[in-house]
C-alpha positions in Angstrom: 46.4 -2.1 15.9 43.9 0.1 14.1 40.9 -1.4 12.4 39.3 0.2 9.4 35.5 0.1 9.1 34.0 0.4 5.7 31.5 3.2 5.4 28.0 1.9 4.8 25.4 4.6 3.9 22.5 2.1 4.5 23.8 1.4 8.1 24.0 5.2 8.7 20.3 5.6 7.5 19.2 2.7 9.7 20.9 4.3 12.7 19.3 7.7 11.9 15.9 6.1 11.7 16.4 4.3 15.0 17.4 7.6 16.6 14.3 9.3 15.1 12.0 6.5 16.4 13.5 6.9 19.9 13.0 10.6 19.7 9.3 10.2 18.9 8.9 7.5 21.5 10.3 9.6 24.3 7.7 12.3 23.7 10.2 15.1 24.4 8.0 17.8 23.0 5.1 17.2 25.3 2.9 16.1 22.4 1.1 12.9 22.0 2.9 10.3 19.9 2.0 10.4 16.2 0.2 7.0 16.3 -1.7 8.0 19.4 -2.9 11.3 17.9 -4.2 9.6 14.8 -4.7 5.9 14.9 -4.5 5.6 11.1 -1.8 4.4 8.8 -1.1 4.4 5.1 -1.5 1.1 3.2 1.5 0.1 1.1 0.5 -0.8 -2.5 2.1 -2.2 -5.7 0.5 -1.0 -8.9 1.6 -2.7 -12.2 0.3 -2.2 -15.7 -0.3 -4.9 -18.2 -1.5 -4.6 -21.8 -5.2 -5.2 -20.8 -5.3 -4.4 -17.1 -3.8 -2.9 -13.9 -2.8 -5.2 -11.1 -2.9 -3.7 -7.6 -1.5 -5.6 -4.7 -1.8 -4.6 -1.0 -0.4 -6.3 2.1 -3.3 -6.7 4.5 -2.2 -9.4 7.0 -4.7 -10.4 9.7 -7.6 -8.7 7.8 -10.6 -10.6 6.6 -12.2 -9.7 3.2 -15.2 -8.4 5.1 -13.1 -5.8 6.9 -11.9 -4.2 3.6 -13.9 -1.7 1.5 -12.9 -1.2 -2.1 -14.4 1.6 -4.2 -13.8 3.1 -7.7 -15.1 6.5 -8.5 -13.9 8.9 -11.3 -11.0 6.5 -12.0 -9.8 6.8 -8.4 -9.4 3.4 -6.6 -9.8 3.6 -2.8 -9.0 0.7 -0.4 -9.9 1.2 3.3 -10.5 -0.9 6.3 -9.5 -1.4 9.9 -7.3 -3.7 11.9 -8.6 -4.3 15.4 -6.3 -3.9 18.4 -5.4 -7.1 20.2 -7.1 -6.6 23.6 -6.4 -10.1 25.0 -3.1 -9.0 26.5 -2.9 -6.0 29.0 -0.9 -3.0 27.7 1.5 -3.1 30.6 2.6 -6.7 30.0 4.1 -5.9 26.5 7.9 -5.9 26.1 7.7 -4.9 22.5 4.7 -3.9 20.4 5.2 -3.1 16.7 2.2 -4.5 15.0 -0.1 -1.8 13.6 -3.7 -1.5 14.3 -6.4 1.1 13.5 -7.8 2.4 10.3 -6.0 2.4 6.9 -6.9 4.0 3.7 -5.2 4.5 0.3 -6.4 6.1 -2.9 -4.7 5.9 -6.3 -5.7 7.6 -9.5 -5.4 5.2 -12.4 -3.8 6.6 -15.6 -6.6 5.2 -17.9 -10.2 4.3 -17.4 -11.0 0.8 -16.3 -14.1 -1.4 -16.8 -15.6 -1.3 -13.3 -18.0 -4.2 -14.0 -15.1 -6.6 -14.6 -12.9 -5.7 -11.6 -11.8 -8.8 -9.6 -10.6 -8.8 -6.0 -8.8 -11.8 -4.4 -7.6 -12.1 -0.8 -5.0 -14.8 -0.3 -2.3 -15.3 2.4 -2.6 -11.7 3.6 -2.3 -10.2 0.1 -5.2 -8.4 -1.5 -4.9 -8.6 -5.3 -7.1 -6.4 -7.6 -7.3 -7.0 -11.3 -8.7 -3.9 -13.0 -9.3 -4.5 -16.7 -8.8 -1.4 -18.9 -11.9 0.0 -20.6 -12.1 -0.9 -24.3 -11.8 2.8 -25.3 -8.5 3.1 -23.3 -6.8 0.1 -24.9 -4.3 0.9 -27.6 -5.6 0.0 -31.1 -3.3 -1.3 -33.7 -3.9 0.3 -37.0 -3.0 -1.7 -40.1 -1.4 0.2 -42.9 -2.8 -0.9 -46.3 -0.6 -1.1 -49.3 -2.0 0.3 -52.5 -0.7 -1.3 -55.6 -0.6 1.1 -58.5 -1.5 -0.5 -61.6 
Protein backbone atom coordinates (compact mmCIF):
# COMPACT_ATOMS: atom_id res chain seq x y z
CA UNK A 1 0.00 0.00 0.00
CA UNK A 2 1.34 3.43 -0.93
CA UNK A 3 1.21 6.24 1.61
CA UNK A 4 0.96 9.84 0.49
CA UNK A 5 2.85 12.43 2.47
CA UNK A 6 1.65 15.98 2.28
CA UNK A 7 4.36 18.43 1.23
CA UNK A 8 5.24 20.83 4.02
CA UNK A 9 7.54 23.70 2.96
CA UNK A 10 8.34 24.55 6.60
CA UNK A 11 9.56 21.02 7.24
CA UNK A 12 11.74 21.30 4.13
CA UNK A 13 13.25 24.57 5.42
CA UNK A 14 13.88 23.04 8.85
CA UNK A 15 15.62 20.09 7.21
CA UNK A 16 17.77 22.41 5.09
CA UNK A 17 18.72 24.44 8.16
CA UNK A 18 19.71 21.28 10.04
CA UNK A 19 21.86 20.22 7.10
CA UNK A 20 23.54 23.63 6.97
CA UNK A 21 24.18 23.53 10.73
CA UNK A 22 25.82 20.12 10.35
CA UNK A 23 27.92 21.38 7.46
CA UNK A 24 29.21 24.27 9.56
CA UNK A 25 29.79 22.00 12.56
CA UNK A 26 31.88 19.55 10.59
CA UNK A 27 34.41 22.21 9.58
CA UNK A 28 34.73 20.72 6.09
CA UNK A 29 36.49 23.77 4.67
CA UNK A 30 39.36 23.78 7.17
CA UNK A 31 38.14 27.10 8.58
CA UNK A 32 37.30 27.86 12.19
CA UNK A 33 33.61 27.68 12.96
CA UNK A 34 31.77 30.97 12.69
CA UNK A 35 31.14 31.21 16.44
CA UNK A 36 34.76 30.40 17.24
CA UNK A 37 36.09 32.96 14.79
CA UNK A 38 33.99 35.75 16.23
CA UNK A 39 32.40 35.16 19.59
CA UNK A 40 29.70 37.76 19.00
CA UNK A 41 26.05 37.47 18.14
CA UNK A 42 23.24 39.73 17.07
CA UNK A 43 20.62 40.70 19.63
CA UNK A 44 17.02 40.10 18.56
CA UNK A 45 14.79 43.16 19.06
CA UNK A 46 11.14 44.13 18.80
CA UNK A 47 10.56 47.82 18.05
CA UNK A 48 7.00 49.16 18.22
CA UNK A 49 5.68 52.69 17.80
CA UNK A 50 2.96 54.27 19.89
CA UNK A 51 1.54 57.77 19.56
CA UNK A 52 3.94 59.25 22.10
CA UNK A 53 6.85 56.76 22.32
CA UNK A 54 8.81 53.86 20.86
CA UNK A 55 8.86 50.59 22.79
CA UNK A 56 11.94 48.41 22.32
CA UNK A 57 12.09 44.89 23.75
CA UNK A 58 15.15 42.64 23.76
CA UNK A 59 15.48 39.10 25.08
CA UNK A 60 18.50 39.03 27.38
CA UNK A 61 18.14 35.90 29.54
CA UNK A 62 20.83 35.36 32.14
CA UNK A 63 22.13 38.91 31.91
CA UNK A 64 22.07 41.32 34.82
CA UNK A 65 21.24 44.99 34.22
CA UNK A 66 24.85 45.85 35.12
CA UNK A 67 26.07 43.79 32.13
CA UNK A 68 24.08 45.83 29.58
CA UNK A 69 25.13 49.19 28.14
CA UNK A 70 22.48 51.32 26.41
CA UNK A 71 23.38 54.48 24.50
CA UNK A 72 21.53 56.94 22.29
CA UNK A 73 23.50 59.18 19.92
CA UNK A 74 22.20 60.99 16.83
CA UNK A 75 18.90 59.10 17.10
CA UNK A 76 20.71 55.72 17.00
CA UNK A 77 19.90 53.40 19.89
CA UNK A 78 22.67 50.92 20.74
CA UNK A 79 22.37 48.02 23.17
CA UNK A 80 25.48 45.99 23.94
CA UNK A 81 26.75 43.63 26.58
CA UNK A 82 28.28 40.26 27.20
CA UNK A 83 27.09 36.84 28.35
CA UNK A 84 29.81 34.99 30.23
CA UNK A 85 30.65 31.42 29.29
CA UNK A 86 29.75 28.76 31.85
CA UNK A 87 33.16 27.43 32.93
CA UNK A 88 31.91 25.21 35.77
CA UNK A 89 31.57 22.24 33.42
CA UNK A 90 34.51 20.97 31.37
CA UNK A 91 34.09 21.31 27.61
CA UNK A 92 34.56 17.59 26.91
CA UNK A 93 31.70 16.57 29.23
CA UNK A 94 28.97 18.29 27.16
CA UNK A 95 26.61 16.20 25.07
CA UNK A 96 24.83 19.24 23.69
CA UNK A 97 25.75 22.90 23.94
CA UNK A 98 23.41 25.45 22.34
CA UNK A 99 23.30 28.38 24.76
CA UNK A 100 25.08 31.42 23.41
CA UNK A 101 27.80 33.30 25.16
CA UNK A 102 30.04 36.17 24.22
CA UNK A 103 29.45 39.76 23.23
CA UNK A 104 26.29 41.08 21.66
CA UNK A 105 25.47 44.43 20.13
CA UNK A 106 22.57 45.89 18.22
CA UNK A 107 22.00 49.38 16.86
CA UNK A 108 18.72 50.74 15.54
CA UNK A 109 18.06 54.11 13.94
CA UNK A 110 14.80 55.52 15.21
CA UNK A 111 12.53 57.20 12.64
CA UNK A 112 11.91 60.31 14.77
CA UNK A 113 13.85 62.14 17.49
CA UNK A 114 13.25 61.01 21.07
CA UNK A 115 13.52 62.80 24.40
CA UNK A 116 16.72 61.26 25.77
CA UNK A 117 16.13 62.68 29.27
CA UNK A 118 12.90 60.67 29.68
CA UNK A 119 14.05 57.25 28.41
CA UNK A 120 13.20 54.40 30.78
CA UNK A 121 14.80 50.94 30.84
CA UNK A 122 13.32 47.99 32.77
CA UNK A 123 14.82 44.49 33.03
CA UNK A 124 12.26 41.86 34.05
CA UNK A 125 12.25 38.07 33.59
CA UNK A 126 15.03 38.17 30.99
CA UNK A 127 13.38 40.87 28.87
CA UNK A 128 14.85 44.36 28.58
CA UNK A 129 12.10 46.90 27.82
CA UNK A 130 12.99 50.44 26.77
CA UNK A 131 10.43 53.21 26.56
CA UNK A 132 11.71 56.06 24.39
CA UNK A 133 9.32 59.05 24.51
CA UNK A 134 9.13 61.01 21.28
CA UNK A 135 10.47 64.55 21.35
CA UNK A 136 7.74 67.19 21.45
CA UNK A 137 8.83 68.55 18.06
CA UNK A 138 8.41 65.08 16.52
CA UNK A 139 4.90 64.45 17.83
CA UNK A 140 2.13 65.07 15.31
CA UNK A 141 0.15 68.22 16.01
CA UNK A 142 -3.56 68.37 15.43
CA UNK A 143 -4.53 71.60 13.78
CA UNK A 144 -8.02 72.80 14.38
CA UNK A 145 -9.83 74.35 11.44
CA UNK A 146 -11.79 77.43 12.41
CA UNK A 147 -15.09 78.14 10.82
CA UNK A 148 -15.63 81.72 9.74
CA UNK A 149 -19.20 82.86 9.81
CA UNK A 150 -19.96 85.47 7.17
CA UNK A 151 -22.26 87.99 8.37
